C-alpha positions in Angstrom: -0.1 -0.1 -0.2 2.9 2.5 1.0 4.4 1.4 -2.2 1.6 2.2 -4.3 1.3 5.9 -2.4 5.1 6.4 -3.3 4.6 5.1 -6.6 1.4 7.8 -7.1 3.4 10.6 -5.7 6.4 10.0 -8.0 3.7 9.5 -11.0 2.2 12.9 -9.9 5.5 14.4 -9.6 6.7 13.5 -13.1 3.2 14.6 -14.4 3.8 18.0 -12.9 7.4 18.5 -14.2 6.3 17.2 -17.5 3.7 19.8 -18.0 5.8 22.9 -16.3 8.4 21.7 -19.0 5.6 22.3 -21.9 5.0 25.8 -20.0 8.6 26.5 -20.2 9.1 25.2 -23.8 5.9 27.7 -24.5 7.7 30.6 -22.5 4.8 30.7 -20.4 6.6 30.4 -17.1 10.3 31.1 -16.7 12.9 28.5 -15.5 14.1 27.9 -12.1 17.4 29.2 -12.4 15.4 32.7 -13.3 13.0 32.7 -10.3 15.3 31.2 -7.7 17.3 34.4 -7.4 14.8 36.9 -7.5 14.3 39.2 -4.6 10.7 37.9 -3.9 9.6 35.0 -2.4 8.4 32.5 -5.5 6.5 29.5 -4.4 5.0 26.8 -7.2 2.1 24.4 -6.3 0.3 22.2 -8.3 -3.2 21.9 -8.9 -3.7 20.0 -5.6 -2.1 22.4 -3.7 1.2 20.6 -3.2 4.2 22.5 -3.0 6.3 22.0 -6.1 9.2 24.4 -6.0 10.3 27.3 -3.7 13.1 30.2 -4.2 16.1 31.2 -1.6 13.8 34.3 -0.7 10.8 32.5 0.0 13.0 30.1 2.2 14.4 33.1 4.1 11.0 34.6 4.8 9.8 31.5 6.3 12.5 30.4 8.2 13.2 27.1 6.3 16.7 25.9 6.1 16.2 22.8 3.6 13.9 23.2 0.5 13.5 19.3 0.5 11.9 19.6 4.2 8.8 21.4 2.4 8.9 20.6 -1.1 6.3 17.6 -1.8 5.4 18.1 1.6 3.8 21.3 2.3 0.1 21.7 1.0 -1.0 25.1 0.2 -4.7 24.1 1.0 -3.8 22.8 4.4 -2.5 26.2 5.6 -4.0 27.8 8.8 -4.6 31.0 7.2 -6.7 29.1 4.1 -10.2 28.7 5.1 -12.8 27.6 2.9 -13.9 30.7 0.9 -10.3 31.2 0.0 -9.6 27.5 -1.0 -12.4 27.8 -3.4 -11.4 31.2 -5.0 -7.8 29.6 -5.3 -9.3 26.3 -6.9 -11.2 28.2 -9.2 -8.1 30.2 -10.6 -8.8 33.1 -9.2 -6.0 36.0 -8.9 -5.8 36.8 -5.2 -3.9 39.5 -3.6 -3.6 39.4 0.3 -1.6 41.0 3.4 -2.1 40.1 6.7 -0.1 38.9 10.1 2.0 35.8 9.7 2.2 34.3 13.0 5.2 31.5 13.3 4.3 30.3 16.4 0.6 29.1 15.0 2.8 27.8 11.9 5.1 25.7 14.0 1.9 24.3 15.4 -0.3 23.7 12.6 1.4 23.9 9.3 5.4 23.2 9.0 8.5 23.5 11.2 10.2 27.0 11.1 13.1 28.6 13.0 11.2 31.8 13.1 9.2 32.6 16.3 7.9 36.3 15.5 5.3 37.6 13.5 5.6 39.4 10.5 3.7 41.3 8.1 3.0 39.2 5.2 2.1 40.1 1.8 1.1 37.4 -1.0 -0.2 37.4 -4.3 -1.7 34.1 -6.0 -1.5 33.7 -9.3 -3.0 30.8 -11.2 -0.7 28.7 -13.6 -2.5 27.8 -17.0 -1.2 26.1 -20.0 -1.9 27.4 -23.8 -5.6 25.7 -23.4 -6.2 27.6 -20.3 -6.3 24.6 -18.5 -5.3 25.1 -14.3 -2.2 23.3 -14.0 -1.4 24.7 -10.5 -0.5 28.0 -8.7 2.4 30.7 -8.2 2.8 32.4 -5.1 4.4 35.8 -4.9 5.3 36.6 -1.1 7.4 39.3 0.7 8.2 40.1 4.5 7.1 43.7 4.2 7.1 44.2 8.1 9.7 46.8 8.1 8.3 48.8 5.3 4.8 49.1 7.0 6.3 49.7 10.3 8.3 52.7 8.5 4.9 53.8 6.9 3.2 53.5 10.0 5.7 55.7 12.0 5.8 58.1 9.1 2.1 58.7 9.0 2.3 59.0 13.0 5.1 61.5 12.7 2.7 63.5 10.0 -0.2 63.4 11.9 1.9 64.6 14.9 3.4 67.4 12.9 0.3 68.7 11.4 -1.2 68.5 15.1 1.6 70.4 16.2 1.3 72.9 13.3 -2.3 73.4 13.8 -1.6 74.0 17.5 1.0 76.7 16.4 -1.2 78.1 13.9 1.6 77.1 11.4 1.3 76.2 7.6 3.9 74.7 5.1 4.6 75.0 1.5 6.8 73.6 -1.5 8.5 75.5 -4.3 9.3 73.3 -7.3 12.1 75.2 -8.5 11.8 73.3 -11.9 8.4 74.4 -12.6 8.7 77.6 -10.7 5.4 77.0 -8.9 4.4 77.2 -5.5 2.2 74.6 -3.7 0.6 74.3 -0.2 1.5 71.4 1.9 -0.8 72.0 5.2 -2.8 74.8 6.5 -3.6 78.4 5.0 -0.4 79.6 3.4 0.0 82.8 1.3 1.3 81.3 -1.4 -1.5 79.9 -3.2 -1.2 76.4 -5.5 0.4 77.2 -8.8 1.3 80.4 -7.9 4.8 81.6 -9.8 7.6 83.4 -7.9 7.0 86.6 -9.9 3.1 86.5 -8.6 4.3 86.4 -5.3 5.8 89.8 -5.6 2.8 91.3 -5.9 1.9 90.7 -2.2 5.2 91.1 -0.5 6.7 94.0 0.5 9.4 95.1 -2.2 12.2 95.1 0.1 11.2 91.6 1.4 11.0 90.0 -2.0 14.7 90.8 -3.0 15.7 89.1 0.4 13.4 86.1 -0.1 15.0 85.6 -3.7 18.5 86.3 -2.1 17.8 83.2 0.3 16.4 81.1 -2.3 19.6 81.5 -4.4 22.0 80.8 -1.3 19.9 77.2 -0.6 19.9 76.5 -4.5 23.6 77.2 -4.4 24.1 75.0 -1.2 25.7 77.9 0.8 23.0 77.1 3.5 21.6 74.3 4.7 18.6 75.9 6.3 17.3 79.5 6.0 14.9 81.9 8.1 13.2 84.8 7.0 10.4 87.5 8.4 8.7 89.0 5.5 5.8 91.3 5.1 2.7 90.3 2.9 -0.6 91.4 1.9 -3.0 88.5 2.9 -6.3 89.8 1.2 -7.2 92.7 -0.9 -6.9 96.1 0.8 -5.4 94.5 4.0 -2.6 95.8 5.7 1.0 94.0 5.6 1.2 91.2 8.0 4.6 89.7 9.2 5.1 86.0 8.8 7.9 84.1 9.8 9.3 81.2 7.5 12.0 78.5 7.8 13.0 76.6 4.6 15.5 74.0 3.4 16.3 72.4 0.0 15.1 69.2 -0.4 16.4 66.6 -3.1 14.5 63.5 -1.7 12.7 63.0 -5.3 15.7 61.9 -7.6 16.2 64.6 -10.2 13.8 67.0 -8.4 14.6 70.3 -6.5 12.1 71.5 -4.0 12.4 74.2 -1.2 10.0 73.3 1.7 9.0 75.8 4.0 7.0 76.6 7.0 5.0 79.7 7.4 3.9 81.4 10.8 1.9 84.4 11.3 4.0 86.7 13.7 2.0 89.9 13.1 0.8 89.9 16.5 4.2 88.7 18.0 5.9 91.6 16.3 3.4 94.3 17.1 3.0 93.4 20.7 7.0 93.6 20.9 6.8 97.1 19.4 4.2 98.0 21.4 6.2 96.8 24.4 9.1 98.5 23.6 7.3 101.7 22.8 5.6 101.5 26.1 8.9 100.7 27.8 10.5 103.9 26.1 7.5 106.0 26.8 7.8 105.0 30.6 11.7 105.7 30.5 11.1 109.0 28.7 8.2 110.1 30.9 10.5 109.6 33.9 13.5 111.1 32.5 11.4 114.3 31.4 9.5 114.4 34.7 12.8 113.6 36.8 11.1 110.8 38.4 13.3 107.8 39.8 12.1 104.3 40.0 13.5 102.3 42.8 13.4 98.9 44.5 14.5 98.0 47.8 15.5 94.6 48.8 14.8 93.8 52.5 17.4 90.9 52.9 20.1 93.1 51.6 19.3 96.4 52.7 20.2 97.7 49.3 18.5 99.8 46.5 18.1 99.1 43.0 17.0 102.1 40.8 16.6 103.6 37.3 17.1 107.0 36.2 19.0 107.8 39.5 21.8 110.3 40.0 22.7 108.6 43.2 23.9 105.4 41.3 25.5 107.5 38.3 22.2 106.5 36.4 23.4 103.0 35.9 20.3 101.1 36.6 22.1 97.5 37.8 24.4 99.4 40.4 22.9 98.7 43.8 22.6 101.7 46.4 23.3 100.8 50.1 21.7 102.5 53.0 24.7 104.4 53.9 25.0 105.8 49.9 21.7 107.0 50.3 21.8 108.9 53.3 24.9 110.8 52.4 23.0 112.5 49.8 20.4 113.7 52.2 20.5 117.0 53.8 21.5 116.6 57.5 18.2 118.4 58.6 16.3 115.7 56.9 18.0 112.7 57.7 15.9 111.8 60.9 12.7 112.0 58.9 14.3 109.9 56.0 16.0 107.4 58.3 12.6 106.3 60.3 11.2 105.8 56.9 14.2 103.5 56.0 14.3 101.7 59.0 10.6 100.8 58.5 11.4 99.2 55.3 14.6 97.6 56.7 12.2 95.9 59.5 9.9 94.6 56.7 7.0 96.9 58.2 3.6 96.5 55.8 3.3 100.2 55.7 3.5 102.9 53.2 6.3 105.1 53.0 5.5 108.8 51.7 8.1 112.2 52.9 10.0 115.2 51.3 13.4 115.8 51.8 16.3 117.6 50.5 18.9 115.8 48.5 22.3 116.4 46.6 24.2 114.3 44.3 27.3 115.3 42.4 25.1 116.0 39.4 23.5 118.6 41.6 24.3 122.4 41.9 22.1 123.0 44.9 19.8 120.7 47.4 16.9 119.4 45.7 13.5 118.8 47.0 12.4 115.2 46.6 9.2 113.6 47.1 9.8 109.8 48.1 6.8 107.4 48.0 6.8 103.6 48.4 4.8 100.5 49.2 5.3 97.0 50.1 5.6 95.1 46.7 6.7 91.5 47.1 6.6 88.9 50.2 7.6 85.6 50.7 5.6 82.3 51.4 5.1 83.3 55.1 3.6 86.6 54.2 6.6 88.8 55.1 7.5 92.0 53.1 10.9 91.2 51.0 10.6 94.0 48.8 9.4 97.5 48.4 8.8 99.5 45.2 8.4 103.5 44.9 9.0 106.7 43.1 11.1 109.4 43.9 10.2 112.7 41.9 12.3 115.9 42.2 9.8 118.6 43.1 12.4 121.2 43.4 10.4 123.2 40.5 7.0 122.6 42.1 8.5 123.9 45.6 9.7 127.0 43.6 6.5 127.4 42.0 5.0 127.1 45.6 7.3 129.8 46.4 6.5 131.9 43.5 2.8 131.3 44.1 2.6 133.1 47.6 4.7 135.8 46.0 2.2 136.0 43.5 -0.7 136.1 45.8 1.0 139.0 47.3 1.4 140.7 44.3 -2.3 139.8 43.3 -3.1 141.4 46.3 -1.1 144.5 45.2 -2.8 144.2 41.6 -6.2 143.9 43.1 -5.6 147.5 44.9 -4.2 148.9 41.9 -6.7 148.3 39.2 -9.6 148.7 41.7 -10.9 145.2 42.0 -12.2 143.7 45.3 -12.6 140.5 46.6 -15.6 139.2 48.8 -17.2 136.6 50.7 -20.8 136.4 51.9 -21.7 134.1 54.6 -25.5 133.0 55.1 -25.1 132.1 58.5 -24.3 135.6 59.8 -25.7 137.3 56.3 -22.5 139.5 56.5 -19.7 140.2 53.8 -16.3 140.2 54.3 -14.3 142.1 51.7 -10.8 142.8 50.4 -9.8 146.1 48.9 -13.5 147.4 49.0 -14.1 151.3 49.7 -17.6 150.6 51.4 -15.5 149.1 54.5 -12.7 151.4 54.2 -10.4 149.0 52.8 -10.3 147.1 56.1 -10.9 143.6 55.3 -11.3 142.9 58.7 -14.5 144.9 59.1 -17.6 143.1 58.1 -20.2 144.9 55.6 -24.1 144.4 56.0 -26.3 144.1 53.0 -27.7 147.9 53.9 -24.5 149.2 54.0 -24.1 148.3 50.1 -27.7 149.6 49.6 -27.0 152.9 50.9 -23.8 153.8 48.7 -26.0 152.4 45.6 -27.1 154.6 43.0 -31.1 154.9 43.0 -31.7 153.6 39.9 -29.6 150.2 40.6 -30.8 149.4 44.2 -33.3 146.9 43.0 -30.8 145.0 41.1 -28.5 144.9 44.1 -31.5 144.0 46.5 -32.4 141.1 44.1 -29.0 139.7 44.0 -28.5 139.6 48.0 -31.8 138.1 48.3 -31.2 135.6 46.0 -27.9 134.6 48.1 -29.8 134.8 51.4 -32.2 132.4 49.8 -29.3 129.9 48.8 -30.1 129.7 45.1 -27.3 127.3 43.8 -26.1 129.4 40.6 -23.5 131.9 39.6 -24.7 135.6 38.9 -23.4 138.7 37.3 -24.5 142.0 37.4 -23.4 145.7 37.0 -24.4 148.6 39.4 -23.3 152.0 40.1 -22.1 153.2 43.7 -20.5 156.1 45.4 -18.5 155.9 48.8 -16.8 158.8 50.7 -13.6 157.8 48.6 -15.3 158.7 45.2 -15.8 162.0 43.6 -18.1 160.4 40.9 -20.5 157.7 40.5 -18.3 154.6 39.8 -19.4 151.5 37.6 -19.0 148.1 39.3 -19.2 144.5 37.7 -20.1 142.1 40.1 -19.5 138.2 39.7 -20.4 135.6 42.6 -20.6 132.0 42.5 -21.5 129.5 45.5 -18.4 128.4 47.3 -19.5 126.1 50.1 -22.3 123.5 50.7 -23.5 121.9 53.9 -23.9 118.1 54.1 -27.6 118.4 52.7 -26.1 120.2 49.4 -27.3 123.8 50.5 -25.0 126.5 49.7 -23.5 128.2 52.9 -21.1 130.6 51.3 -20.6 132.9 48.3 -17.6 134.2 47.0 -16.7 136.5 44.1 -15.0 139.7 43.0 -16.3 143.4 42.0 -14.4 145.1 39.5 -14.5 149.0 38.9 -15.1 149.2 35.0 -15.6 152.9 35.2 -12.3 153.5 33.2 -12.8 150.8 30.9 -16.8 151.7 30.4 -15.2 155.3 29.1 -12.7 153.8 27.1 -14.9 151.3 25.6 -17.2 154.4 24.4 -14.1 155.6 22.8 -13.0 152.6 21.2 -16.5 152.3 19.7 -15.7 154.5 16.6 -12.2 153.2 16.2 -13.8 149.4 16.1 -16.1 150.3 13.4 -13.0 151.9 11.5 -10.9 149.0 12.1 -13.7 146.4 10.9 -14.0 148.5 7.9 -10.4 148.5 7.4 -10.4 144.6 7.8 -12.9 144.3 5.1 -10.8 146.4 2.7 -7.5 144.6 3.7 -9.1 141.1 3.0 -9.3 141.9 -0.7 -6.8 140.9 -2.9 -5.7 143.8 -4.1 -5.4 145.9 -1.2 -3.6 142.6 0.1 -1.2 142.5 -2.6 -0.4 146.5 -2.6 0.3 146.3 1.2 2.8 143.2 0.5 4.4 144.7 -2.4 4.8 148.4 -0.9 6.4 147.1 2.4 9.7 145.7 1.3 9.7 148.2 -1.6 9.5 151.1 0.7 12.8 149.2 2.7 14.5 149.1 -0.8 14.0 152.4 -1.8 14.7 154.2 1.5 17.5 152.4 2.6 18.9 152.8 -1.1 18.8 156.6 -0.7 20.4 156.4 2.7 23.2 154.3 1.2 24.0 156.7 -1.3 25.0 159.3 1.6 26.2 156.6 4.2 30.2 156.7 4.8 30.0 154.3 7.7 30.7 151.0 6.9 28.9 149.5 9.7 25.8 151.5 8.5 26.5 150.3 5.1 26.5 146.4 5.7 23.4 147.1 7.8 21.5 149.1 5.1 22.6 146.3 2.6 21.5 143.3 4.5 18.0 145.4 4.8 18.0 145.8 1.3 18.9 142.2 0.5 16.4 140.8 2.7 13.7 142.8 1.4 14.4 141.9 -2.2 14.4 138.2 -1.3 10.9 139.1 0.4 9.7 140.9 -2.8 10.9 138.1 -5.2 9.3 135.5 -2.7 6.0 137.4 -3.3 6.2 138.0 -7.0 6.9 134.0 -7.2 3.8 133.4 -5.0 1.8 135.5 -7.2 3.2 133.9 -10.4 2.5 130.5 -9.1 -0.8 131.3 -8.2 -1.3 132.5 -11.6 -0.2 129.3 -13.1 -2.5 127.0 -10.7 -5.3 129.1 -11.7 -4.5 128.8 -15.2 -3.8 124.9 -14.9 -0.2 125.2 -16.3 2.2 124.7 -13.2 5.3 123.3 -14.7 7.1 120.5 -13.2 10.7 119.4 -14.3 11.1 115.9 -13.0 14.7 114.7 -12.8 16.9 112.2 -10.3 18.8 114.0 -7.4 19.8 112.7 -4.4 17.3 113.6 -1.6 19.4 113.3 1.4 21.4 116.1 -0.3 18.5 118.4 -1.1 17.5 118.1 3.0 20.9 119.3 3.9 20.9 122.3 1.7 17.5 123.1 3.2 19.0 122.7 6.7 21.7 125.0 5.9 19.3 127.6 4.5 16.9 127.8 7.1 19.4 127.5 10.1 20.6 131.0 8.6 17.0 132.3 9.2 16.6 131.1 12.6 17.9 134.3 14.7 16.2 133.3 17.9 18.5 131.6 20.2 15.5 130.1 22.1 14.8 127.9 18.9 16.6 124.9 18.3 16.8 123.5 14.8 16.9 119.4 14.6 17.2 117.6 11.4 16.3 113.9 11.2 18.8 111.6 9.4 16.8 110.0 6.6 17.8 107.0 4.0 20.3 107.8 1.6 18.5 107.7 -1.7 17.7 109.2 -5.2 14.3 110.0 -6.2 12.9 111.0 -9.5 10.9 114.5 -9.0 11.0 118.1 -9.3 13.8 119.1 -6.9 12.5 122.7 -7.1 9.0 122.1 -6.5 10.1 119.9 -3.7 12.5 122.4 -2.0 9.4 125.1 -2.5 7.1 122.8 -0.6 9.6 121.8 2.2 11.0 125.5 2.3 7.5 126.9 2.8 6.8 124.5 5.9 10.0 125.8 7.3 9.6 129.4 7.1 6.0 128.8 8.5 7.7 127.3 11.5 10.0 129.9 12.0 7.6 132.7 11.9 5.7 130.5 14.3 8.1 129.6 16.9 9.4 131.6 19.5 10.9 129.0 21.8 11.5 125.2 21.7 12.4 123.6 18.7 12.1 123.2 14.8 12.6 119.6 13.2 12.8 118.7 9.8 13.3 115.3 8.2 11.8 112.7 5.7 11.1 109.0 5.0 10.3 106.3 2.5 6.9 105.1 2.6 4.1 103.5 0.4 6.1 103.9 -2.7 7.1 107.4 -2.3 8.6 109.9 0.2 7.2 111.7 3.0 8.7 115.1 4.2 7.8 116.8 7.2 8.8 119.9 9.4 7.6 119.9 13.0 7.8 122.6 15.5 6.8 123.6 19.1 5.5 126.9 18.1 2.0 128.8 18.9 0.0 125.9 17.1 -3.2 126.6 14.9 -6.1 127.5 16.5 -8.9 124.7 16.0 -11.3 127.0 14.3 -8.9 127.7 11.6 -7.6 124.2 11.0 -10.1 123.6 8.5 -9.1 126.3 6.4 -5.5 126.5 6.8 -5.0 125.4 3.3 -6.7 128.1 1.8 -5.8 131.2 -0.1 -4.7 134.3 1.7 -5.0 132.6 5.1 -2.8 133.7 7.8 -2.4 133.2 11.5 -1.4 136.4 11.9 -2.7 139.3 9.6 0.2 141.6 10.4 2.9 139.0 9.7 4.8 139.3 6.3 3.5 137.1 3.8 0.6 136.6 1.1 -0.8 133.6 3.1 -0.7 131.9 -0.4 2.4 129.3 0.5 0.4 126.6 1.9 -2.2 127.0 -1.0 0.5 126.6 -3.5 2.3 124.0 -1.6 -1.1 121.7 -1.5 -1.6 122.5 -5.5 2.0 121.3 -5.9 1.7 118.2 -4.0 -1.7 117.2 -5.3 -0.8 117.8 -8.7 2.2 115.0 -8.4 -0.8 112.9 -6.9 0.6 113.3 -3.3 -1.1 113.8 -0.1 -0.6 117.2 2.0 -1.8 117.5 5.8 -0.6 118.7 9.0 -1.2 117.8 13.0 -1.4 120.9 15.5 -2.5 121.4 18.9 -2.9 125.1 20.2 -0.2 126.3 22.3 2.0 123.1 21.8 2.9 123.1 17.9 2.6 121.9 14.8 3.7 119.4 11.8 3.2 119.8 8.4 3.8 116.8 6.3 3.4 115.7 2.3 3.6 112.4 0.9 4.4 112.4 -2.8 4.6 109.0 -4.7 7.8 108.3 -7.0 10.8 106.3 -8.3 13.2 105.8 -5.3 16.7 104.0 -5.8 18.4 103.2 -2.3 22.2 103.9 -2.3 23.7 101.3 -0.5 27.5 102.5 -1.1 27.1 105.9 -0.5 27.0 106.6 -4.6 25.1 109.8 -4.5 24.8 110.1 -8.5 26.4 112.8 -10.5 24.5 115.7 -9.9 26.4 118.1 -12.3 24.8 119.4 -15.1 26.3 119.1 -18.8 26.7 122.7 -19.0 29.0 122.6 -15.8 31.3 120.1 -17.3 31.5 122.1 -20.7 32.8 125.1 -18.3 34.9 122.9 -16.4 36.7 121.9 -19.8 36.9 125.4 -21.2 37.9 127.4 -18.4 39.8 125.2 -16.3 43.0 126.9 -14.9 42.0 130.0 -17.0 42.2 133.1 -15.0 41.7 135.9 -18.0 38.5 135.7 -19.4 36.6 137.6 -22.3 33.2 137.8 -21.7 30.6 139.1 -24.0 27.1 140.5 -22.5 24.4 140.7 -24.6 22.2 143.2 -22.7 20.0 146.1 -23.7 19.3 147.7 -20.4 21.9 149.9 -18.9 21.1 149.2 -15.5 21.1 145.5 -15.7 24.5 146.0 -17.9 25.9 148.1 -15.0 25.0 145.3 -12.5 26.8 142.9 -14.2 29.8 144.4 -14.9 30.2 145.5 -11.2 30.0 141.9 -10.3 32.5 140.8 -13.3 34.7 143.7 -12.9 37.7 141.3 -12.8 37.1 140.1 -16.0 37.4 141.6 -19.7 34.1 142.5 -20.9 32.3 143.7 -24.2 28.5 145.0 -24.3 26.3 144.1 -27.4 22.8 145.5 -27.0 20.8 143.3 -29.6 21.2 139.6 -31.0 22.7 140.5 -34.2 25.5 142.4 -32.5 25.9 139.4 -30.4 26.4 136.7 -33.4 28.6 139.2 -35.2 30.8 139.6 -32.3 31.0 135.8 -31.4 31.7 135.3 -35.2 34.2 137.8 -35.4 36.0 137.7 -31.6 37.4 135.2 -29.5 35.2 135.0 -26.3 35.3 132.4 -23.5 31.7 133.1 -22.4 28.5 134.6 -23.6 26.1 136.1 -21.1 22.8 136.4 -23.3 19.5 138.5 -22.5 16.6 137.0 -23.8 14.5 139.8 -24.7 16.3 142.5 -26.5 15.3 144.5 -29.6 15.9 143.6 -33.5 16.7 139.9 -32.7 15.9 138.3 -29.1 18.3 135.9 -27.1 16.8 132.7 -28.0 17.1 133.5 -31.9 20.6 134.6 -31.5 21.9 131.5 -29.6 20.2 129.2 -32.3 22.6 131.1 -34.8 25.5 131.0 -33.0 24.8 127.3 -32.2 24.9 126.7 -36.2 28.5 127.6 -36.5 29.7 127.5 -32.8 28.5 124.6 -30.5 31.4 124.9 -28.1 31.1 128.4 -26.4 29.0 128.3 -22.9 26.1 130.5 -23.3 24.2 131.6 -19.9 20.8 132.7 -20.5 20.0 136.0 -18.2 16.4 136.7 -18.2 13.5 138.1 -16.2 11.3 135.4 -17.2 11.2 132.9 -14.5 8.7 130.1 -15.6 9.9 126.5 -16.0 9.0 126.7 -19.9 11.3 129.9 -20.3 14.2 127.9 -18.9 13.4 124.8 -21.2 13.3 127.3 -24.0 16.5 128.6 -23.1 18.0 125.3 -22.9 16.6 123.8 -26.3 17.7 126.7 -28.1 21.4 126.0 -26.7 22.1 127.7 -23.7 24.6 125.9 -21.2 23.2 127.7 -18.0 19.9 129.7 -16.9 19.8 132.5 -14.5 16.7 134.7 -13.6 16.8 138.3 -12.8 17.3 140.2 -10.7 20.5 138.2 -10.7 22.6 137.9 -7.5 26.2 138.5 -7.1 26.8 135.2 -5.5 25.0 133.4 -8.1 27.2 134.9 -10.8 30.2 134.8 -9.2 29.7 131.1 -8.1 29.1 130.2 -11.4 32.7 131.1 -12.5 34.5 130.7 -9.1 33.2 127.2 -9.2 34.9 126.0 -12.4 38.4 127.8 -11.9 37.3 131.7 -13.2 
């Protein structure tokens, strides 16, 4: 029987091998020499489930050393993991994929012998083996141990979930940037970059400076100069929203073969940064307030008996330098040491009491003894409730003490004033119904003598008795209201009836709220009443004069005649003056009024341009810091008041593309107004870069602008002081210039405190990182420099038809060789026939004007420098002159320093 079974087994084996050989011959199945070395487990079972072949990888997975121990022995259908349903599916020839835990303890007990004792994650695919006729011959199992892979996937998934949970808790998101495709993607959370966004699109929502920094950081990562990067950027997250701050950390990822990615995180730190700014601002304000108010903040440690204080001259203003009790007592006045020692001993003993006393102190920083108010409270206790630290303030009240002394002095002076101006101070007591008065003729100026109601009525003018009695009765009834009335009185001290204005208010009340005392003043208004009548007529005339002066023609007449009168008058005095000092003074006055008259004319011209809508602008690139510096120098010369300090705030070094003359005009208007309105304190000017433009400002501590005038400060002919020099057009013109450049202008002001005027103008800005301020020299300056370098003996042709103007130029250029012509034709002939180094050309002359003459000269001589000298001051005139061929442009009246500077600057 056993022999028969063995024979059948061998027979089946031979039959199966024969069928396998046919499959190999038909190339349906690969040979054993191939699959035995494959990196996955391969098992060949016959149709009945008997194992016929197994490769090395499968033996390793199952923990079997000898293939013969399982081949021909192990039956697939006997596996403890093959149930009836699975067995039927396999036998039906289905292709099946499974993944489950493979327990070797169970295998050793129920299936076959393995050296493994653990459990693995088992992945198997059952593939039916068929011949070319689709007949089922057997089964192939493709198996693998995926334990390590699954555990890694599990750990990765868990780590990912933990990371996402942590990022959500921290309100953090993450993003990825594909370098090859130049697109961003969002990994988790709400990022500012959207799916598919390109780097150029990100530029629209980033602050321009941060975009440059971000691209540089990307370049460093790509070039592997750094492994990780960190940046804080400002971005707009939503339309019309302000910039928010985002902190981002990033690294270069090359885990994907052939693909470079930048992976980063995003954390909104706007609140954090703003909180830090606010905190620092509060600290700064606190420190500033303490310094300005001369307040010292101190802490006293009970255990060490030492003080720690801020802004304290006792510790040389070094906050971490502790002060001992002895050092503290050494700076206290000997007469005040007793009260100070008592307070300090209370703190040393840790008593729970508040400290409040005044003493005199003098440190090495003080010229005299300073009155100081010291207050303190228990601030910290230990676990047993004992006070271990006190905190408090020490304020220098020397000024307050001085004010108290001055107040007493002023009270005395006020009493003296009351007597001088005829004012009396009175008190009415409802309990006694008697008056007490100071400086009152009714009680013969004896403040100790009481006055009854009848005493007042006896000296009252008969027609006014009723009103006096009515108000006295009102006080007797305790009416709770203020009152004021006028009456006439005459005592033995008066020759005529005197008019008094009496005012009174309830001064004291009892617990029920009832008035018990009134107080007030009585003012002898007789002189002022007479004066008021006299001034009434003058007032009417003044009002009429104000209405007339408010008209434009009258205003201009006044403003023009004022400097013109000074120019004419002092010019006449200058002719007969021999004293050099007087001459200089007269010249300074004439020069000042010249400038005033020119500024007035320029304002009128600018106003005319504004009204006609032809306000010219000549934009060019210039250094803003240099312009600011020039204005600083100019305005400092105009600040003659020693009580006014000029301050200039340093701004970023940059070049801007604007009309520099218009910018100076607006800025200088702010400055001159500040000089006019500031009698003491400071004037500060500066600029900053913001919102794609520049913001200029001038701040002063002057008189400020009354609230009722603030809504029309930019109107025409608006002046805070109608008697101050100026047309009241400056701010109106400045507003037109700024708004014409699509900018904004405004101010902040508080009456009595000061004002800040500002203007924001959009423009192109180029930051200067290396200190390069650009070349601001004009082409004409280069021409001048090339022609007259090292030349002192210059021949100059002056084309000027006006004798006075020629004499002025001749006086200025007295050291040079001059030749004069009076029209353009003669100018052309002289240039053609003579040798000149310069031509000074008037633009408006008879026969032929300067512009046409310049064009003709340029047809045969392109090198000679030509300076346009004209009374036409519009920008269009300047442009016409330069287009005609002029190298420089000066407006009349020409100033000596302007013309001399033109020659001296280039070696003349």
